[in-house]
VEXDOVEX-939313 format. One record per residue: residue number from 1; residue in one letter; x, y, z of N, C-alpha, C in turn. Coordinates in Angstrom, 1 decimal. Layout:
<nodes>
NUM|a|X|Y|Z|X|Y|Z|X|Y|Z
...
</nodes>
This chain:
<nodes>
1|m|-2.2|19.8|-53.1|-3.2|20.3|-52.2|-3.6|19.1|-51.3
2|a|-3.8|19.4|-50.0|-4.1|18.3|-49.1|-5.5|17.8|-49.3
3|k|-5.7|16.5|-49.1|-7.0|15.9|-49.2|-8.0|16.5|-48.3
4|r|-9.3|16.7|-48.7|-10.3|17.3|-47.9|-11.4|16.3|-47.6
5|y|-12.0|16.4|-46.4|-13.1|15.5|-46.1|-14.3|16.3|-45.6
6|k|-15.5|15.8|-45.9|-16.7|16.4|-45.4|-17.1|15.8|-44.1
7|l|-17.7|16.6|-43.2|-18.2|16.1|-41.9|-19.7|16.5|-41.8
8|q|-20.5|15.5|-41.4|-21.9|15.8|-41.2|-22.2|15.4|-39.8
9|v|-22.9|16.3|-39.1|-23.3|16.0|-37.7|-24.8|16.3|-37.5
10|d|-25.4|15.6|-36.6|-26.8|15.8|-36.2|-26.8|16.7|-35.0
11|l|-27.5|17.8|-35.1|-27.5|18.8|-34.0|-29.0|19.1|-33.6
12|s|-29.2|19.4|-32.4|-30.5|19.8|-32.0|-30.7|21.3|-32.4
13|p|-31.9|21.8|-32.4|-32.1|23.2|-32.7|-31.3|24.1|-31.7
14|t|-31.2|23.7|-30.5|-30.5|24.5|-29.5|-29.0|24.5|-29.8
15|q|-28.4|23.3|-30.2|-27.0|23.3|-30.5|-26.7|24.1|-31.8
16|l|-27.6|24.1|-32.7|-27.4|24.9|-34.0|-27.5|26.3|-33.6
17|a|-28.4|26.7|-32.8|-28.5|28.1|-32.4|-27.2|28.6|-31.6
18|m|-26.6|27.7|-30.8|-25.4|28.0|-30.1|-24.3|28.2|-31.1
19|l|-24.2|27.3|-32.1|-23.1|27.5|-33.2|-23.3|28.8|-33.9
20|d|-24.6|29.1|-34.3|-24.8|30.4|-35.0|-24.4|31.6|-34.1
21|e|-24.7|31.5|-32.8|-24.4|32.6|-31.9|-22.9|32.8|-31.8
22|l|-22.2|31.6|-31.6|-20.7|31.7|-31.5|-20.1|32.2|-32.8
23|q|-20.6|31.8|-33.9|-20.1|32.3|-35.2|-20.3|33.8|-35.3
24|d|-21.5|34.3|-34.8|-21.8|35.7|-34.9|-20.9|36.5|-33.9
25|i|-20.7|36.0|-32.7|-19.9|36.7|-31.7|-18.4|36.7|-32.2
26|g|-18.0|35.7|-32.8|-16.6|35.6|-33.2|-16.4|36.3|-34.6
27|q|-17.5|36.8|-35.2|-17.4|37.4|-36.5|-16.8|36.5|-37.5
28|l|-17.2|35.2|-37.4|-16.6|34.2|-38.3|-17.6|34.0|-39.5
29|r|-17.0|33.9|-40.7|-17.8|33.9|-41.9|-18.5|32.5|-42.1
30|t|-17.8|31.4|-41.7|-18.3|30.1|-42.0|-18.2|29.2|-40.8
31|k|-19.0|28.1|-40.9|-19.0|27.1|-39.8|-17.6|26.4|-39.8
32|k|-16.9|26.4|-40.9|-15.5|25.8|-40.9|-14.6|26.7|-40.1
33|e|-14.7|28.0|-40.2|-13.9|28.9|-39.4|-14.2|28.7|-37.9
34|l|-15.5|28.5|-37.6|-15.9|28.2|-36.2|-15.2|26.9|-35.7
35|l|-15.3|25.9|-36.5|-14.7|24.6|-36.2|-13.2|24.7|-36.0
36|d|-12.6|25.4|-36.9|-11.1|25.6|-36.8|-10.7|26.3|-35.5
37|n|-11.5|27.3|-35.1|-11.2|28.0|-33.8|-11.5|27.0|-32.6
38|a|-12.6|26.3|-32.7|-12.9|25.3|-31.6|-11.8|24.3|-31.5
39|l|-11.4|23.7|-32.6|-10.3|22.7|-32.5|-9.0|23.2|-32.0
40|t|-8.7|24.5|-32.4|-7.5|25.1|-31.9|-7.5|25.2|-30.3
41|l|-8.7|25.7|-29.8|-8.8|25.9|-28.4|-8.8|24.5|-27.7
42|l|-9.5|23.5|-28.2|-9.5|22.2|-27.6|-8.1|21.6|-27.6
43|k|-7.4|21.7|-28.7|-6.1|21.2|-28.8|-5.2|21.8|-27.7
44|w|-5.3|23.1|-27.6|-4.5|23.9|-26.6|-4.8|23.4|-25.2
45|a|-6.1|23.3|-24.9|-6.5|22.9|-23.6|-6.0|21.5|-23.2
46|v|-6.1|20.5|-24.2|-5.6|19.2|-24.0|-4.1|19.2|-23.7
47|q|-3.4|20.0|-24.5|-1.9|20.1|-24.3|-1.6|20.6|-22.9
48|q|-2.3|21.6|-22.5|-2.1|22.2|-21.2|-2.3|21.2|-20.1
49|k|-3.4|20.4|-20.2|-3.6|19.4|-19.2|-2.6|18.3|-19.2
50|k|-2.1|17.9|-20.4|-1.0|16.9|-20.5|0.2|17.4|-19.9
51|e|0.5|18.7|-19.9|1.7|19.2|-19.2|1.4|19.5|-17.7
52|g|0.3|19.0|-17.2|0.1|19.2|-15.8|-0.5|20.5|-15.3
53|r|-1.0|21.3|-16.3|-1.5|22.6|-15.9|-3.1|22.5|-15.8
54|t|-3.6|23.5|-15.1|-5.1|23.6|-14.9|-5.5|24.7|-15.9
55|v|-6.5|24.5|-16.7|-7.0|25.5|-17.6|-8.2|26.2|-16.9
56|v|-8.0|27.6|-16.8|-9.0|28.4|-16.1|-9.3|29.6|-16.9
57|s|-10.4|30.2|-16.4|-10.9|31.5|-16.8|-10.7|32.4|-15.6
58|m|-10.2|33.6|-15.8|-9.9|34.5|-14.6|-10.4|35.9|-15.0
59|e|-11.0|36.5|-14.0|-11.4|37.9|-14.2|-10.2|38.7|-14.3
60|q|-10.3|39.8|-15.0|-9.1|40.6|-15.3|-8.5|41.3|-14.1
61|s|-9.3|41.5|-13.0|-8.7|42.0|-11.8|-7.7|40.9|-11.3
62|l|-6.7|41.4|-10.7|-5.6|40.5|-10.2|-6.2|39.4|-9.3
63|p|-5.8|38.1|-9.5|-6.4|37.1|-8.6|-6.2|37.2|-7.1
64|h|-5.0|37.8|-6.8|-4.8|37.9|-5.3|-5.5|39.1|-4.7
65|v|-6.2|39.9|-5.6|-7.1|41.0|-5.1|-8.5|40.5|-5.1
66|g|-8.8|39.2|-5.4|-10.2|38.7|-5.3|-10.8|38.4|-6.6
67|g|-10.0|38.4|-7.7|-10.6|38.1|-9.0|-11.1|36.6|-9.0
68|r|-12.2|36.4|-9.6|-12.8|35.0|-9.6|-12.0|34.1|-10.6
69|i|-11.7|32.9|-10.3|-11.1|31.9|-11.2|-12.0|30.7|-11.3
70|i|-12.3|30.3|-12.6|-13.1|29.2|-12.8|-12.3|28.2|-13.7
71|e|-12.3|26.9|-13.2|-11.6|25.9|-13.9|-12.4|25.3|-15.1
72|l|-11.8|25.1|-16.2|-12.5|24.5|-17.3|-12.7|23.0|-17.1
73|v|-14.0|22.6|-17.2|-14.4|21.2|-17.1|-15.2|20.9|-18.3
74|v|-14.8|20.0|-19.2|-15.5|19.6|-20.4|-16.0|18.2|-20.2
75|s|-17.3|18.0|-19.8|-17.8|16.7|-19.4|-17.7|15.7|-20.5
76|s|-18.0|16.0|-21.7|-17.9|15.0|-22.8|-16.5|14.6|-23.1
77|s|-15.5|15.4|-22.7|-14.1|15.2|-23.1|-13.3|15.0|-21.8
78|r|-13.9|14.7|-20.7|-13.2|14.7|-19.4|-12.0|13.8|-19.4
79|a|-12.2|12.6|-20.0|-11.1|11.6|-20.0|-9.9|12.2|-20.8
80|s|-10.1|12.9|-21.9|-9.0|13.4|-22.8|-8.4|14.6|-22.1
81|l|-9.0|15.3|-21.2|-8.5|16.4|-20.6|-7.7|16.1|-19.3
82|r|-7.9|14.9|-18.8|-7.1|14.5|-17.6|-5.7|14.3|-17.9
83|t|-4.8|14.5|-16.9|-3.4|14.3|-17.1|-3.0|12.9|-16.8
</nodes>
């Protein structure tokens, strides 16, 4: 069995409420599941940036028909998301 580590973080009430909301929206049973999902998404975004891609959110309507596109910008991780 792989070695396990515990992680302790200091969060503001607002940040804790955000985690609780995301856990609820994602129907995740535990904060560990939430962290696993967040790490997967961040790892994917970093890999995309390393490969020279832009990570965006796009409305489901076709972009050439006027769907809005928003680029992902993560201020606290800006350096790691740059190519």
